[in-house]
N, C-alpha and C positions, 0 to 999 in steps of 0.2 A: 543673544542667540548665536549659535555657531553657524558660520557660512558653509553651505553645502556646495560641493564642487561636482562637476561632470555629470555622470549618469544619474546619480541620486537626485540631483536637482531637477533633471528632466523628467524623471519618473514622478517626482512629487508634483510637478506642474501638470503632468498628464492626468494624474489622479484628481487634482483640484478641478481641472477643466471638465472631466467626466462627472464629477459630483455637481458642478454648477449646471450641467446640461440635464441632470436627472437620471444619469445612467449608473447610479450607485449600485443597483441590483446586479449589474454585470460584474462589478468589482468583487462583491462579497459572495457570489454564488459560484465561483470558479471551482471550488474543491468541496463538494458536499460530503464525501467520505462514505458513499453508499456501499462500496465494495468491501469496506472494513468489516461489516457485519457478516457478510458471506465468508470472508477469509477466516474470521474468528470461529464460525460454526464448523468450517472445514478443519481448522486447526484442532478444535475440541474433539471432533469425531476421529480424526487421525490419531491424536494423542491417546484417546481411549482405546482405539484398536491396537496401536503399537504397544502400549503398556500392558494391555490384557494378554497379548501374545508373547510378551517377553518372558524368558526363562530365568533371568537373573537381574541383578540391580543394574549392571552396566548396559545390558540390553534394553532396559527401561529408559535409561538416560539416552541411549542412541535412538530409541523410539521417539522421545520428546524432540530431539534434534531433527529427526525425519519429519515429524509433524509440523515443524516450523517451515520446512522447505517442500512440503508436499506438492505445491503447484508445479515445481520443477520436474518432479517425477511424472506428473500427469502429462505435461507438455512433451517430455522426452518419449514416453510411451506412445503418445499420439503421433508424433513425428516419425517414430520408428515404424508404426503401423502404416502410416500413409506412404512411406518410402518403400515398403516391401512389396 
């Protein structure tokens, strides 16, 4: 077995202690990924919108790229609205 040094060893010991105390659920439930479904539906809707309004191939490609970063547009417009 390879000897672990430093922080990796401390993390492993902490996890072992939590598992011994019965706190395993806190370790495994930290990242449930519920926002991923919402983001995917938003991406899908934005991609359909941008591609359907595109007038050419490259506008469609740009639309897909915009669909990937649509939350940034929403936050920008919201902050712009609130600051005005």
